[in-house]
C-alpha positions in Angstrom: 11.7 22.0 18.9 13.7 22.6 15.3 11.9 21.4 12.3 14.3 18.3 11.9 13.6 17.1 15.4 10.0 17.4 15.1 9.9 15.5 11.6 12.0 12.5 13.3 9.3 12.7 15.9 6.3 12.7 13.7 8.2 9.7 11.8 8.5 7.8 15.1 4.9 8.4 16.0 3.9 7.6 12.3 5.6 4.2 12.5 3.9 3.2 15.9 0.4 4.1 14.0 1.4 1.6 11.1 2.3 -1.1 13.4 -1.3 -0.7 15.2 -3.2 -0.4 12.0 -1.2 -3.3 10.6 -2.5 -5.5 13.4 -6.2 -4.2 12.8 -5.8 -5.3 9.0 -4.1 -8.4 10.1 -7.1 -9.3 12.7 -9.7 -8.4 9.9 -7.9 -10.5 7.5 -7.2 -8.4 4.1 -4.0 -7.8 2.8 -1.5 -6.3 5.6 0.7 -2.9 5.2 4.1 -4.2 4.2 5.6 -3.3 7.4 8.0 -5.9 7.5 9.6 -4.8 4.6 9.2 -8.0 2.6 9.5 -8.1 -1.1 7.3 -9.4 -3.4 9.5 -12.2 -4.2 9.5 -13.0 -0.5 5.7 -12.8 -0.3 5.7 -15.1 -3.6 7.7 -17.5 -1.8 5.2 -17.4 1.3 2.5 -18.3 -1.0 4.3 -20.9 -2.6 5.2 -22.5 0.9 1.3 -22.9 1.6 1.3 -25.5 -0.8 2.8 -28.0 1.7 -0.2 -27.5 3.7 -2.9 -27.1 1.5 -1.8 -28.8 -1.8 -3.3 -27.1 -4.9 -4.9 -30.4 -6.0 -6.8 -30.4 -3.0 -9.1 -27.7 -4.0 -10.7 -30.5 -6.4 -12.4 -31.9 -3.3 -16.0 -31.5 -2.8 -17.8 -34.3 -0.8 -21.0 -33.4 0.6 -20.8 -33.5 4.7 -22.9 -36.4 6.6 -24.4 -33.6 8.9 -25.3 -31.1 5.5 -28.6 -29.8 6.2 -31.6 -30.2 3.9 -30.8 -27.7 1.1 -34.7 -26.6 1.2 -34.5 -25.6 4.8 -31.4 -23.6 4.0 -33.1 -21.9 1.4 -36.1 -21.3 3.6 -34.2 -20.0 6.2 -32.4 -17.4 3.7 -35.9 -16.1 3.0 -36.5 -15.0 6.9 -37.2 -11.4 7.2 -38.1 -10.7 3.6 -41.3 -9.7 2.5 -43.7 -12.6 2.5 -45.8 -11.7 -0.6 -42.5 -11.5 -2.6 -41.1 -15.1 -1.6 -43.2 -17.0 -4.0 -41.8 -14.8 -6.9 -38.1 -15.3 -5.5 -39.0 -19.1 -5.6 -40.3 -18.8 -9.2 -37.5 -17.3 -10.6 -35.2 -19.9 -9.0 -37.1 -22.8 -10.6 -36.7 -21.6 -14.1 -33.4 -23.5 -14.6 -30.6 -25.0 -12.8 -28.6 -21.8 -13.4 -31.4 -19.8 -12.0 -31.6 -21.9 -9.1 -27.4 -21.5 -8.4 -28.1 -17.7 -8.8 -30.4 -17.7 -5.7 -28.4 -20.1 -3.3 -25.2 -18.3 -2.6 -26.1 -19.0 1.3 -26.0 -22.6 0.5 -22.8 -22.3 -1.2 -21.3 -20.4 1.3 -22.0 -23.1 4.0 -20.5 -25.8 1.4 -17.5 -23.8 0.8 -16.7 -23.2 4.3 -16.2 -27.0 4.3 -13.4 -27.0 1.5 -9.6 -26.6 1.5 -8.2 -22.9 1.8 -4.9 -21.5 1.7 -5.8 -18.8 4.2 -5.0 -15.9 1.8 -7.7 -13.6 2.1 -9.2 -10.6 0.0 -11.9 -8.7 0.0 -14.5 -11.4 -1.6 -17.5 -10.7 -3.5 -19.3 -13.6 -1.8 -21.8 -14.1 -4.7 -19.1 -14.1 -7.5 -21.1 -15.9 -10.4 -21.0 -14.7 -14.3 -24.5 -12.5 -14.1 -22.9 -10.7 -11.6 -20.5 -8.8 -14.2 -21.2 -6.5 -16.8 -20.7 -3.1 -18.3 -21.7 0.3 -16.7 -20.7 4.1 -16.6 -18.0 5.3 -14.5 -18.0 9.0 -13.2 -16.3 10.2 -16.1 -19.1 8.8 -18.4 -16.9 5.9 -19.6 -17.9 2.4 -20.0 -16.4 -0.3 -18.2 -16.7 -4.0 -17.3 -16.5 -5.0 -13.9 -18.2 -6.9 -11.2 -21.5 -5.3 -10.3 -23.1 -6.9 -7.2 -21.7 -6.6 -3.8 -24.7 -7.6 -1.4 -22.5 -10.2 0.1 -19.2 -8.7 -0.1 -16.5 -9.7 2.9 -13.1 -10.3 3.5 -13.0 -14.4 2.8 -10.6 -16.8 1.4 -9.9 -15.7 -2.4 -10.4 -19.5 -3.6 -14.2 -19.0 -2.5 -14.7 -16.4 -5.0 -13.1 -18.3 -8.1 -14.9 -21.5 -6.9 -18.4 -19.7 -6.9 -17.5 -18.2 -10.5 -16.1 -21.4 -12.0 -19.0 -23.3 -10.9 -21.6 -21.0 -12.4 -19.6 -21.2 -15.9 -19.9 -24.9 -15.3 -23.6 -24.6 -14.7 -24.4 -22.0 -17.3 -22.6 -24.1 -19.9 -24.8 -27.1 -18.8 -27.9 -25.3 -19.1 -27.2 -24.2 -22.4 -26.5 -28.2 -23.4 -23.0 -27.6 -24.0 -20.7 -31.0 -24.2 -18.7 -32.0 -21.3 -15.6 -31.2 -23.3 -16.8 -27.5 -23.7 -18.1 -27.4 -20.1 -14.5 -28.0 -19.0 -12.9 -26.1 -21.4 -14.8 -22.6 -20.4 -14.7 -23.5 -16.7 -10.8 -24.1 -17.0 -10.5 -21.0 -19.4 -11.8 -18.6 -16.9 -9.4 -20.0 -13.6 -6.6 -19.6 -16.1 -7.5 -16.1 -17.1 -7.5 -15.3 -13.3 -4.1 -17.0 -12.3 -2.4 -15.4 -15.3 -3.8 -12.1 -14.7 -2.7 -12.4 -10.8 0.9 -13.0 -11.8 0.9 -10.0 -14.1 -0.7 -7.6 -11.1 1.8 -9.2 -8.6 4.6 -8.0 -10.9 2.9 -4.3 -11.2 3.3 -1.3 -9.0 0.6 -1.0 -6.3 -1.0 2.4 -8.0 -1.0 0.8 -11.5 -3.0 -2.3 -10.1 -5.6 0.4 -8.7 -5.5 2.3 -11.9 -6.2 -0.9 -14.1 -9.4 -1.5 -15.8 -11.0 -2.9 -18.6 -13.0 -0.5 -20.8 -15.4 -1.0 -23.6 -12.5 0.4 -26.0 -10.2 -2.0 -24.6 -12.8 -4.7 -25.1 -13.4 -3.6 -28.9 -9.8 -3.5 -29.5 -9.2 -7.0 -28.0 -11.8 -8.6 -30.1 -10.0 -11.7 -31.6 -12.1 -11.4 -35.0 -14.6 -9.1 -37.0 -17.6 -10.6 -35.8 -16.6 -10.7 -32.1 -15.5 -6.6 -32.7 -19.0 -5.9 -34.3 -20.7 -7.6 -31.7 -18.9 -5.7 -28.8 -19.4 -2.5 -30.5 -23.2 -3.4 -30.6 -23.2 -4.3 -26.8 -21.2 -0.9 -25.8 -23.7 1.0 -28.1 -26.9 -0.5 -26.1 -24.9 0.0 -22.9 -24.6 3.9 -23.6 -28.5 4.2 -24.4 -29.6 2.5 -20.9 -29.4 5.5 -18.9 -31.9 7.4 -16.7 -33.3 9.5 -19.5 -34.0 6.4 -21.2 -35.9 4.9 -18.7 -37.3 7.9 -17.1 -40.4 8.1 -19.3 -41.0 4.3 -19.5 -41.3 3.8 -15.8 -43.0 7.6 -14.6 -46.1 9.6 -15.6 -47.4 13.1 -14.3 -50.6 12.4 -12.0 -52.3 15.5 -10.9 -49.3 17.8 -11.7 -46.6 15.6 -10.1 -44.2 13.2 -11.6 -44.8 9.8 -10.2 -43.5 6.3 -10.4 -45.9 3.9 -12.4 -47.2 0.8 -10.6 -46.4 -2.1 -12.4 -47.8 -5.1 -10.3 -46.3 -7.1 -8.8 -42.8 -6.1 -9.8 -43.1 -2.2 -9.1 -45.7 -0.8 -6.6 -46.3 1.5 -4.1 -47.1 0.1 -0.6 -50.1 0.7 1.1 -50.3 3.6 3.8 -49.6 1.0 6.7 -46.6 0.0 5.1 -44.9 3.1 4.0 -41.7 4.4 5.7 -41.9 8.3 5.9 -38.2 8.3 7.0 -37.0 7.3 3.7 -38.6 10.6 2.3 -36.8 12.9 4.9 -34.7 11.7 8.0 -33.1 8.5 6.3 -32.6 10.6 3.1 -30.8 13.1 5.0 -28.4 10.2 6.5 -27.8 9.0 2.8 -26.7 12.7 2.0 -24.5 13.0 4.8 -22.6 9.6 3.7 -21.5 11.0 0.3 -18.5 13.3 -0.3 -19.0 17.1 0.0 -19.0 17.6 -3.6 -21.7 14.8 -4.1 -23.9 16.4 -1.5 -24.0 19.5 -3.6 -24.9 17.3 -6.7 -27.5 15.9 -4.7 -29.0 18.9 -3.2 -30.0 20.4 -6.8 -32.5 17.4 -6.8 -35.6 17.1 -4.8 -37.4 13.7 -3.9 -40.7 13.2 -5.6 -41.6 9.6 -5.1 -40.1 6.0 -4.1 -41.7 2.5 -4.9 -41.0 -0.9 -4.6 -39.0 -2.6 -7.4 -38.6 -6.4 -7.4 -35.1 -7.0 -8.8 -33.0 -10.0 -9.6 -33.1 -13.4 -8.1 -31.1 -13.9 -4.8 -32.4 -10.3 -3.8 -36.2 -10.9 -4.6 -38.4 -10.2 -1.2 -35.4 -8.1 0.3 -36.6 -4.6 0.7 -35.4 -2.9 -2.9 -37.1 0.4 -4.4 -36.7 3.2 -6.8 -36.4 6.6 -5.8 -37.4 9.4 -8.2 -35.7 12.8 -7.7 -36.2 16.0 -9.9 -34.0 18.9 -10.8 -36.2 19.9 -13.5 -39.3 19.0 -15.4 -37.1 16.6 -17.5 -34.1 16.5 -15.4 -34.4 13.3 -13.4 -32.3 11.1 -11.2 -33.3 7.4 -10.5 -31.9 6.0 -7.4 -32.2 2.2 -6.3 -32.4 1.8 -2.7 -31.5 -1.8 -1.6 -31.8 -3.5 2.0 -28.4 -4.5 3.2 -28.7 -7.3 5.2 -25.5 -9.5 6.6 -23.1 -11.3 4.1 -23.8 -15.0 3.6 -20.5 -15.2 4.3 -20.2 -14.0 7.7 -21.3 -17.1 9.7 -18.0 -18.8 8.0 -15.4 -15.8 7.4 -16.5 -13.5 10.4 -18.4 -10.6 11.0 -17.8 -7.3 9.1 -16.0 -4.7 10.7 -18.7 -2.0 9.9 -21.8 -2.4 11.9 -23.8 -0.9 8.9 -24.2 -3.2 6.4 -25.1 -0.9 3.8 -21.5 0.8 4.8 -19.7 -2.7 4.3 -21.5 -3.2 1.0 -20.5 0.5 -0.5 -16.8 -0.1 1.1 -16.5 -3.5 -0.2 -17.7 -2.3 -3.8 -15.3 0.7 -3.5 -12.3 -1.7 -2.9 -13.1 -4.3 -5.8 -14.1 -2.4 -8.5 -11.9 -0.2 -10.8 -14.6 2.9 -10.5 -17.7 3.0 -8.6 -21.1 4.8 -8.8 -20.5 8.4 -7.9 -23.8 8.5 -5.6 -23.1 5.3 -3.5 -24.0 5.7 0.2 -26.0 4.1 2.8 -28.9 4.7 5.4 -31.0 3.5 8.1 -34.7 3.0 8.2 -35.5 5.0 11.5 -39.0 2.9 12.4 -37.8 -0.4 11.7 -34.0 0.1 11.8 -33.5 -1.8 8.4 -30.3 -0.9 7.0 -29.9 0.2 3.2 -27.4 1.1 0.6 -28.0 3.4 -2.5 -26.9 3.7 -6.0 -28.2 4.9 -9.5 -30.8 2.8 -10.7 -29.3 2.7 -14.3 -26.3 4.0 -15.4 -25.3 2.6 -18.7 -25.6 -0.7 -17.3 -25.4 -3.9 -19.5 -25.7 -7.6 -18.3 -24.8 -10.3 -20.7 -27.5 -13.0 -21.6 -25.4 -16.4 -21.5 -28.5 -18.5 -22.7 -27.7 -17.0 -26.3 -24.2 -17.6 -26.4 -22.2 -20.1 -28.1 -19.3 -22.1 -26.4 -16.6 -19.9 -27.9 -18.6 -16.8 -26.8 -19.2 -18.5 -23.1 -15.3 -19.1 -23.1 -14.1 -15.3 -24.3 -16.5 -14.0 -21.6 -15.2 -16.6 -19.0 -11.6 -15.1 -19.6 -12.9 -11.5 -19.3 -14.6 -12.2 -16.0 -11.4 -14.3 -14.7 -9.4 -11.4 -15.4 -11.8 -9.0 -13.8 -11.8 -11.0 -10.5 -8.1 -11.2 -10.6 -7.8 -7.3 -10.7 -10.5 -7.0 -8.0 -8.4 -9.3 -5.9 -5.3 -7.8 -6.4 -6.4 -4.3 -5.1 -7.3 -5.5 -1.5 -5.2 -8.8 -1.3 -1.8 -9.8 -1.4 -1.2 -10.7 -5.2 2.1 -11.9 -5.1 1.1 -14.2 -2.4 -1.8 -15.3 -4.4 0.5 -16.2 -7.6 3.2 -18.1 -5.3 0.2 -20.5 -4.4 -1.3 -20.8 -7.8 2.0 -21.1 -9.6 2.7 -21.2 -13.1 1.2 -24.5 -14.3 -2.4 -25.3 -14.7 -2.4 -27.3 -11.7 -4.8 -24.8 -9.7 -7.1 -24.6 -13.1 -7.5 -28.3 -13.2 -8.3 -28.5 -9.6 -11.0 -25.9 -9.6 -12.2 -27.2 -12.9 -13.0 -30.8 -11.2 -14.3 -28.8 -8.2 -16.8 -26.9 -10.5 -17.7 -30.0 -12.2 -18.6 -31.9 -8.7 -20.4 -28.5 -7.3 -22.5 -28.6 -10.8 -23.6 -31.8 -10.1 -24.6 -31.3 -6.7 -26.6 -28.1 -7.8 -28.3 -30.2 -10.0 -29.3 -32.4 -7.1 -30.2 -29.8 -4.9 -32.5 -27.9 -7.4 -34.4 -31.4 -8.0 -35.0 -31.2 -4.1 -36.1 -27.6 -4.6 -38.6 -28.6 -7.3 -39.8 -31.4 -5.2 -40.7 -29.2 -2.6 -42.6 -26.6 -5.1 -44.6 -29.8 -6.5 -45.2 -31.2 -3.1 -46.3 -28.0 -1.7 -43.8 -27.7 0.9 -42.9 -24.1 -0.5 -44.9 -22.0 -2.9 -43.7 -20.8 -6.2 -45.3 -17.8 -8.4 -44.0 -17.9 -12.0 -44.3 -14.6 -13.9 -45.6 -14.5 -17.5 
């Protein structure tokens, strides 16, 4: 067979493979390969035509279903399978404020979102897209970027679910700060407007340019609207750069009998009793984790030796799941700190469908790589051999910085909302069809106003649910342990 004939055969075979892959991806629900050669403008028109079936104004709707389960029961169900002695800490953290309650009830909102209108346009969704799940962290090249940083619930789902959860988080957070109703609405609509306008820009960009897009610290500082904002952003970037393993290492470890160990700090950091230890984490499972890394990262990991592992309580929604910190050492003052987190099924799964990945850790890692502009170079996954619990692994702290909204002014929160909206749009544009999303949302503020109204209504519902939750604590139905 001559070269041209062979090439034609290869192209014919590749065409079959593309069509098969397209079917697989369409069934999964993320943006399809454009095998039908539709232009961006044609896909934009497809998105626009969806308004006839699901008007943009309909996204303002939220009515509590008559058969909606008791929210306290939903929360208790979400605690099933968690470490029982940590569940009261979870409830204690959720009881601190309405916003803290909102952070811990992703499963409750997923249930409610499934009852709302959707356009049918799916993306790789974060699944728990609230304002505290954004922040600064380091890329493998040691640059500081701003991005989504929590993907425990990631799954392909309607794009509206992420923007509704994010917008509502700003409304709830603004209420917690005692902002006026006017400021709450402005902040929320600013977030949605930023998302809509960014999607419009991404829809006109080349595919690779979308994937190369990022928001780094230098860009954040350069885009500061005034001198005060610039100084504040410079300070935040400096704090993020200082928040690395070399800084955390001496605070959470000590030398005991000639061996470097993690220091217990009950009840948040501790070594489990001997009967609860998981030996495979130290041997077999860590080997499985190593095998999930690219070859060159395995070479890097092999320079370290695992010294210790301990339970570490983190976050709000994650409290009670099996989370730990692993200490690895190359030399005496050359540490690597890894966070080991239990990977449970996404809260979106009952409503958006199961993941195509059998391993929940792989689901999280793949989702994170799809959505982030740059991901942790040591992301991987493993399974505990004894109890078959699935985990994913990442670096514990790598120039990570989270924003404290409780000290923000309305103007500062509005600016933060704008950045988060842009970032979510960039994440959705990587896996989804930005042209269709743009076509559906359009140039006007119709979609913004609808989501803003939904956010206000759901914020009211969140307050009511939180009151029921606090009542359950007061009555003794559930036990909450408040930390000092």
